[in-house]
VEXZAVO-27708 format. One record per residue (C-alpha): residue in three letters; x, y, z. Coordinates in steps of 0.05 Angstrom, whole numbers, padded with zeros to 5 digits, always signed. Each point is the difference from the previous one (the first is absolute). Example, Ala and Ser with C-alpha at 12.3 -4.5 7.8 and 13.67 -1.06 7.14 Angstrom:
BEGIN
ala+00246-00090+00156ser+00027+00069-00013
END
This chain:
BEGIN
met+01829+05054+04174ser-00013+00055-00050arg+00017-00007-00074ser+00046+00061+00003leu+00039-00030+00059ile+00008-00066-00037ala+00025+00038-00061leu+00049+00040+00042leu+00028-00063+00033leu+00007-00034-00067thr+00035+00060-00030val+00049+00004+00058thr+00014-00075-00006leu+00012+00004-00075val+00044+00063+00005ala+00042-00033+00054ala+00010-00062-00043cys+00018+00037-00064asp+00072+00006-00020arg+00026-00053+00048gln+00066-00019-00033ser+00015-00064+00038leu-00032-00053+00042pro+00005+00005+00075pro+00054-00046+00030glu-00052-00049+00026gln-00025-00009-00072ala+00066-00005-00036ala+00003-00048-00058pro+00026-00069+00015ala+00068-00018-00030gln-00027-00060-00038pro+00010-00005-00076val-00075-00001-00014ala-00019+00047+00056lys-00070+00023+00019ala+00024+00072-00010val+00058+00024-00043val+00024+00071+00005ser+00005+00037-00067ser+00005+00074-00015gly-00016+00019+00072gly-00064-00041+00002ala-00017-00073+00013ile-00031-00054-00043asp-00046-00047+00037arg-00019-00068-00029thr-00037-00027+00061his-00068+00013-00033arg+00018-00035-00066gly-00060-00037-00029glu-00053+00038+00040ala-00059+00024-00040ala-00009+00074-00011pro-00049+00031+00049ala-00070+00019-00022thr+00007+00070+00028pro-00033+00050-00047phe+00032+00065-00022thr-00019+00055-00050ala+00020-00002-00073pro+00015+00064-00038asp-00070-00001-00031gly-00031-00001+00070ser-00021-00073-00001arg+00016-00048+00057val+00049-00055-00018thr+00041-00055+00034leu+00065-00033-00018ala-00040-00058-00029asp-00021+00047-00057phe+00073-00001-00024arg+00011-00076-00003gly+00030-00026-00064thr+00063+00043+00002pro+00050+00007+00057val-00015+00061+00044leu+00050+00046+00034leu-00041+00034+00054asn+00032+00062+00030leu-00030+00032+00063trp+00021+00072+00005ala-00021+00070+00023thr+00015+00071-00024trp+00031+00017+00068cys+00050-00058-00001ala+00067+00022-00030pro+00024-00070-00022cys-00068-00013-00030val+00002+00064-00041ala+00071-00016-00023glu-00023-00068-00027met-00058+00026-00042pro+00039+00021-00063gln+00035-00068+00000leu-00065-00037+00009asp-00030+00040-00058ala+00059-00019-00044leu-00005-00073+00022ala-00074-00001-00016ala+00013+00028-00070gln+00057-00050-00012met-00040-00060+00024thr-00067+00015-00033gly-00038-00065-00011lys+00050-00040+00042leu-00009+00032+00069thr-00053+00045+00030val+00028+00054+00045leu-00052+00023+00051thr+00018+00061+00040ile-00053+00005+00055ser+00002+00064+00041gln-00011-00006+00075asp-00013+00075+00006leu-00060+00010+00045glu-00019+00062-00041gly-00007-00045-00062ala-00008+00034-00067ala+00008+00069+00030lys+00074-00015+00011val+00014-00052-00053thr-00030+00032-00062pro+00044+00063+00004phe+00060-00044+00016phe-00011-00041-00063ala-00012+00062-00042lys+00065+00031+00024gly+00038-00065-00009gly-00023-00009-00072phe-00005-00075+00008thr-00023-00036-00062ala+00000-00075+00016ile-00021-00003+00073lys-00069+00021+00022pro-00025+00031+00065tyr-00033-00056+00039leu-00026+00020+00069asp-00008-00032+00068asp-00020+00060+00042gln-00017-00045+00059ala+00071-00030-00002ala-00033-00069+00003leu+00055-00033-00039ser+00056+00029+00044ile-00038-00021+00062gly-00014-00070-00028tyr+00072-00011-00020gln+00026+00035+00063ala+00044+00038-00048asn+00046+00058+00007leu+00004+00045-00061pro+00024-00011-00052thr-00017-00074-00005thr-00001-00036-00066ile-00029-00070-00009leu+00009-00044-00061tyr-00057-00047-00019asp+00005-00054-00053ser-00051-00004-00056thr-00046-00044+00042gly-00004+00052+00056his+00047-00033+00049glu+00055+00038+00036val+00072-00010-00021trp+00033+00050+00047arg-00009+00067+00035tyr+00051+00055+00004ser+00001+00052+00055gly+00037+00065-00013gly+00023+00039-00059gln+00028-00037-00060asp+00033+00018-00066trp-00052-00031-00046ser+00042+00015-00062gly+00060-00042+00021pro+00021-00072-00012ala-00016-00022+00071ala-00072+00022-00009ala-00004-00033-00068ala+00024-00066+00030met-00052+00006+00056ile-00056+00014-00049ala+00021-00059-00045glu-00020-00047+00057ala-00074+00010-00018lys-00030-00045-00052
END
């Protein structure tokens, strides 16, 4: 299969997944007090991967070097998978920038673009957005989205040892008290 066909299929899959506001009925959250998924702000929090080590999937840092999540151990990490074409993703970016500024030294906020065009799309987006605390990390092969089987936006919280606490699928108000309580779960 040609590389362009693979890229087209991946793009169609990611576009179709973006902006899904609720889980399909067959995936609805159980009604248990400590449920596997809890609906919040139109998205869902999933704790079924709690304790799993961060993947070793490389992505590109703003300086062009290749890094993995292991490079950020020592501080909790809020990993946000997003793309410039995803409306809920774009809506979250100013809040994630403010959160990163507020939590400097306590939490690393990694916004990793899944745009297949990489820096050609992301650099102008960041320039226009005027973000000061978040940086443009790139995954132009969408390897993280594929590995996580994630719809966009997906945000994953890792503790300071690099183990998953939860993942959140869908748009979220990262400036509100619900998000603060979720983030406080990382140590």
